[in-house]
N, C-alpha and C positions, 0 to 999 in steps of 0.2 A: 420387584424386578431389579434390585440394586446390584445383582450379580453381573449385570451388563454395563455397569458404570466403569469408566476409566478410573485409574488410581487417583488422579487429581480431584475427581468429584468426591471421592470418599473423604478427602482431607479438607475440603472447602467448608468454611463457615460463611454462608452468603450474607450479603447486606440485607438488613431489614428496613424497608421503606416505611415512611410514616403512613398511618392508617388513612385509607380513602373510603369512608363509610358510604353505604348505599342509601341510607335514610336521608330525608330532607330536613330542612328547618333546624340545622345545627349551627351553633356558633363555632366555626371551624378555624381554630388558631393553632394547628399542630404541624403543618407542613410548609410554612413560610411562603405560601402563595400570596401574590399581590391581591389585595382586597378589591382593586379596581380592574375592570376589564381592559382588554387591549385597545389601542387607538382604533377609532372607527375606520381609519384609512387602511388598517391591517385587514379588516373584514372585507372592505371593498377590493383590495388587491387580491385576496384569496378567491373571492367570487370571480374576478376577472380572469384569474389563472385556471379556473375550473372549466376547461375547454377540451376540444378534441386532442390537443397536444399532450394530454395525459397518457396517451398511448405510446409516447416516446420517452426514452430515458432522459432524466435531467442531466444538466451539465455536470460531469464528474468532478470538475475543478471549481465549480461555483464561481466562475470568474466575475460575473456581474455583482454578486453578493460580496465577494472579497473586495471589489473596488469600492462598494458603498461603505464597508467596514473601515477600509483604509481612509476613506474620506472623513469619517467621524474622528479620526486621529491625525488629520492633516497638520495640525499645529505641532504634533510631535514628529512630523516627517515620515509617517508610516506609509509604506508602499504595499500594493496588493501582494507582492511576492513574500511579504512578511506575515501574511494572514493565512490561517488554516481554519476551515469550518467543518463541523461535524453534527451528528444527530444528537444534540444535547451536549452540555459540557461534560457529562459523565462519560460519554463516548470519547470525547477529546482527551479527557484525563486517562482513560483506559489505554488509548493509543500512546500517550506520553509515557506511561509507566513502562511499556514495552520498548518504545523507541529511544527513550532518553534516560530512564531511571533504573535499568537493570544492569548492574555492574558487580564487580567482585566485592567491593566495600559496601557496607550497609547503607540503605536509604534512611534518612532521618526525617521524622515528622513529630509534632507534639503528641503528648500522651492523651490530651483531651482535644479532639479535633474531629474532622469528618470521618465517620466510621467506615466509609468505603475504601479508605487508603489501605488498611491491612487486608481487606478482601482482595484488592488488586494484587497485593504482594503474594497472597496465597495462590491466586490464580496463575501468576507468572513465575512463581518460584523466586521471588525477590527477598533477600535477607534485609530486615529492617530493624531499627532501634527507635524507640519512642523517647523523646526528650521532654522531661517534665516541665509544664508551665510553672511559673513561680507561685507564691502563696496568693497573689492577687489574680491568678489565672491569666497572666500575661506571658507572651513569648519573650525570652531574653536571648538576643542574637548571639551573645558570647557563649551560650551553652551549646551552640552548634560548631564550636571550634574543636572538632574531634575528627578522627578518620571517618570518611564518608564517601559514598559513590554518588550521592545526590541529596537534595533537600526538597520537600514539598510541604506547603501549609496553605490554608485559606487566609485571606486578608480582606475583610475582617474574618477572624477565626469563627468556626462553627463547632459547637453550639454556643460558645461564650459571647460572641458579638464584639469582643475586644479586637483592636487593630494595631498594626505597626505603622509608624510614620514613614514618609519617603526617606528621611535621613537614616532611620534604623534599617530600612531595606537596603539603602546604599551601603551602609556599613557592613551588612551581611554579605552582599555581593562582592564587595572589595576584599573581603577576607577569604574568599574561595573562588578565584577567577577560573579555576580549572574544573569546577564542579557544576553540573546542571542544577538550576534552581527553578522550580515551578511554583508560581504564585497563583493560587486559585481565587479569583476575584468574583465569585458568585454574588456577593453582597456589597460590592464596592459602591454601587450606585446610591447608597443610602447614607453617605457621610464620610467615607474614607477616600484617600487619594490613590489613583491608579498607578501601578508600577510601570505602565506602558511608557511613561516619561523616561524610564531608565533603560529601555531596550537598546537604544543605539550605543550606549556606553558599556553595555554588559552583554556580550554575545552568548553568555551561558544562561540568560534569563528567558523563560517562557511565561507569558501571562495568559491565563485562561479566563474566559468570560462566558456568561449564559444570558439568554434573553428570557429565561423563566421568571426571574424576580423583578428587575427594574422595568422590563418591557411587558410584563403581564402575559407571557407566552409559555407558561409551564406545559400547556397542552400541545404546543407546536413542536417542541424538541429541537432547539437550535442552539448550538454553542460555537465558540470560536477561540482561537489562540493567536497571539501576536508574539513574534520573536525574530531572531536572526534567520535569514533565509536557509541556513544549514539546519537549524532546528526544524523549520517547517518542512524541509525536504525529508528529514527523518520521519516525521509524522506521516507524510504522504507515502513514503515507502511501505510503512506498516499498513496504512489505510488501503492502499491499492493491492495489498496482499490479502486483504480481508473482505472489503466491500468497496468497490469502486464508486458506488452511487449512494452514499449514506444520506444525502439531503435531497428531499423530493421537491418537485416544482412548486407545490403550494407553500411549503415551508420557506423556500427561498423568496417567494413573492411576499409573504407575510412579514418575513424578517426585514426585507429591504424597506417596506412601508413603515415598520415600527422604528427602524433606525433613522429614517428620514423625518419622522414627526417628532422633532425635538421639543416642541412646545408642549405636546401632550405628555411626553416623558417627564419633563421638568415639573409640570403641574401635579402629576400623580405621585411622583416620588417625593415632592415637597409635602403633599398631604400625608403620606406615610410617615415621614420624619416628624411632622408636627404631632401626629397621633402618638408616635413613639414617646416623644418628650412628655406629653400629657399623661400617658400610661405610666411612665417611670415615676412621675410625681405622685400619682394616685397610689401606686404600689408602695412607695416609700412612706406615704402617709399612713398606710395600713401596717407598717412595721416590717416590710420586706426589704431584704438586701437585694439590690439590683446592680449587676455588673455594668460598666460603661459599654454602650453599644453603638456601633456605626452600621448596623444591619437592619433588616426589616423584622427583627424579633428582639426580645429581651430574655436574659437568663437571670433567674431570680429564685430566692429561697426565703423561707420565713423561719426565724430562730426557734419558734415554739410549735411549728406544725410540720409533720412528716410530708415530704414531697409526694410520695406515692399516694398517700391518703388524700391530699389536696387534689391531685389529678383525678382520682376516682370520684371524689365528691363533686367536682366540677362536671365530670362526665354524667353523673346522675341528673345534673341540671342542663344537660344537652350542650355543654361547652367542652370542646376538645382542646387540650394542650399536650405538649410532648414531655414525657418523663423518661429518663434514661436510667436503667438499673446498672450503672457502671461505677467503678471506683472513683472517688473524689467528688462526683457530681450527682450522687443518688438522691440528694435532698433538693436539687434544683428542678425548676420547671422552665422549659423553653416555650415562650409564648410568642406566636406570630402576631404582628401588628395588623389588626383588622380595621374596619371602618370606625368612625367615631361612635356609632351606635353599638357596634360589637364590643368595642373597648369598654363602653359604659356598662353593658350587660355583664361583662366579665368582672369589673370592679364591684358592681352591686352584689354579684354572687359571692365574691371573696369577702366582702364586708359582712354578709350574712353568715358565712362559714366561720369567720373569725370571732363573731359574736361581740 
């Protein structure tokens, strides 16, 4: 029935999400989900919000949630009017592409990065150029000194896990004060510094966050952005032209509880980071090259074993990891950090496979 498609649908190459298998008892290390469940306070808040009020629309501006998010960044002087919330950070990013990044000059982003970016460009008709990472798979900010209508990249980058320091981010922002810069901080909770600290000095900066990773709420779908009020107004203009009620009552209740339970957040992200360092050591002992990571995953390759073959062999052992059939990285595996037991199972399987 493709004759009924609009022209834009014929030209789209959709994003391919990580596999969500139906079978149980897998060691699932392929989609960067947090191995620990959400705070118990989240579940309590959602149960309390499951009431007759579900017959009513949620607050279209999510004012209470925005105030809680601003409170998390009180030390940086963030106010609720500098906060935007959406149905997952992917939706926030989609709105940012249309509201802030569609210009006559090309949008710039790395050649190895989140593969949703070129999909958004195709959807919205945005011309883009990919800027190669260096030989160590790092972003070099000087490479972005070229004509551009905007810049976007994850920090830490995905799927590499490498990150830019605040000094490097500041250098980039100071080099292009008239260009919108979107920093996608989906994985920032696991070791990198947030660019929110730079928002007040750089009105062209939008920082995007998700509760999927650090707060263990991938199934809830809640993301937010922080930036100058004029950037937030641009996002709201697009949002209110598309869906005035993107965040439901249960999601808002759970998100506020997650953000307010700082002790649980610190404990679980600390456990993920500790497991990451242990896994890196084990992989290197098996001869793997592992890129530096400040994320809840590692990006690794073995000099004598094909990446696709390793991924397939692990799958036969009911262990899922992510392999990308893409230029420059087709020998790498992206491995999400699991529990200590899951990481041990993975390492034991790799030890057997390497013989």
